C-alpha positions in Angstrom: 0.0 0.0 0.0 1.5 3.3 -1.1 1.0 6.5 0.7 2.1 10.0 -0.2 2.0 12.7 2.4 2.6 16.4 1.6 3.6 19.2 3.9 4.9 22.7 3.8 2.0 24.6 2.3 0.8 27.9 3.7 0.2 31.6 2.9 2.9 33.9 1.6 3.2 37.3 0.1 4.1 37.9 -3.6 7.8 37.4 -4.1 8.1 35.0 -1.2 9.2 31.4 -1.0 7.8 28.1 0.3 9.2 24.6 0.3 6.8 21.6 -0.1 7.7 18.1 0.9 6.3 14.8 -0.1 7.2 11.6 1.7 6.3 8.3 0.3 5.8 5.1 2.2 4.9 1.6 1.3 6.1 -0.2 -1.9 8.0 2.8 -3.3 11.0 1.0 -4.7 9.5 0.7 -8.2 8.7 4.4 -8.6 10.2 5.8 -11.8 9.0 9.3 -11.3 7.5 11.6 -8.7 5.9 14.9 -9.5 4.0 17.9 -8.3 0.7 19.0 -9.8 -1.6 21.9 -8.7 -5.2 22.9 -9.1 -6.6 26.3 -8.6 -10.3 26.9 -8.0 -12.3 26.5 -11.2 -9.3 25.3 -13.2 -8.0 21.9 -14.3 -5.2 20.2 -12.5 -1.9 21.0 -14.1 1.6 19.7 -13.9 4.2 21.7 -12.2 7.4 19.6 -12.1 8.6 16.0 -12.1 11.8 14.2 -11.2 13.3 10.8 -12.2 13.7 9.1 -8.9 16.8 7.2 -10.0 18.7 9.8 -12.0 17.4 13.1 -10.6 16.5 14.4 -14.1 13.8 17.0 -13.9 10.9 18.4 -15.9 9.2 21.7 -15.4 6.1 23.5 -16.7 7.0 26.7 -18.5 5.2 28.8 -16.0 7.5 27.8 -13.1 10.9 27.4 -14.9 13.5 29.5 -13.1 11.4 29.9 -10.0 10.6 26.4 -8.8 13.1 23.6 -8.2 12.2 19.9 -7.6 14.6 17.6 -5.8 14.6 14.3 -4.0 16.2 12.6 -1.1 16.4 9.0 -2.1 17.2 7.7 1.4 14.2 9.5 2.9 11.8 8.6 0.1 11.0 12.4 0.0 10.6 14.8 -2.9 10.8 18.6 -2.4 9.4 21.5 -4.4 11.2 24.8 -3.6 9.1 27.6 -4.8 10.7 31.1 -5.1 9.4 34.4 -6.5 5.8 33.3 -5.8 3.0 35.0 -7.6 -0.7 35.2 -6.9 -1.2 32.9 -10.0 0.6 30.2 -8.1 -2.2 30.0 -5.6 -3.6 26.4 -5.7 -3.8 23.1 -3.9 -0.5 21.3 -4.7 -0.5 17.6 -5.0 2.3 15.1 -5.0 2.0 12.2 -7.4 4.0 9.1 -8.3 4.2 6.6 -11.1 6.2 3.6 -12.2 7.3 5.1 -15.5 10.1 7.7 -15.8 9.2 11.3 -16.6 9.2 11.0 -20.3 9.0 14.2 -22.3 5.6 13.4 -23.9 3.9 12.1 -20.8 5.4 13.5 -17.6 2.7 16.1 -17.3 -0.4 13.9 -17.8 -2.1 13.5 -14.5 -4.0 10.4 -15.7 -0.7 8.6 -15.9 0.0 8.9 -12.2 -1.8 6.2 -10.1 -0.5 7.4 -6.7 -1.6 10.7 -5.2 -1.2 12.6 -1.9 -4.0 14.5 -0.3 -2.8 18.0 -1.3 -1.6 21.0 0.5 -2.8 24.6 0.0 -0.5 27.3 -1.2 -1.9 30.9 -1.1 0.0 33.9 -2.5 -1.4 37.3 -1.9 
C-alpha cells in the first residue's frame, strides 16, 4: 500500500518562498517518477514539475521554470518543491504524485498517468 504525504503549504506574500515536501511510504522502490501538480479553483489540474527518482533528471512547466526547483532525497523517500518568487497565480492546492514510468517528455505532465496521489496542500500567494 503506497501513501504520499505532503507538507509545507501555507500563505505567503508575492515574491516570497515556500518549500513543499512529499514523503512516500509503502512499496515505493519501483517508482520511476515523482511529480507535483496543482489545481486552482475553477481550473483543471496542471503539472508543475517531475523528477526521475533514479537519475534526478527533472521536468518543469514553462510557468514555473527558473522559479521552482524539484529535488529528491532517495534515502528519505522524499521529494521537495522549492518555490521562489511566488506570484498570486501560483495559488492552488498542490498535489504530490508518483508513477512507475520515468518522466518521459511526452507524458510526464499527464495527471491520468499517475496512479498514486497525496491529499494535497494549500498554497496561497497574496
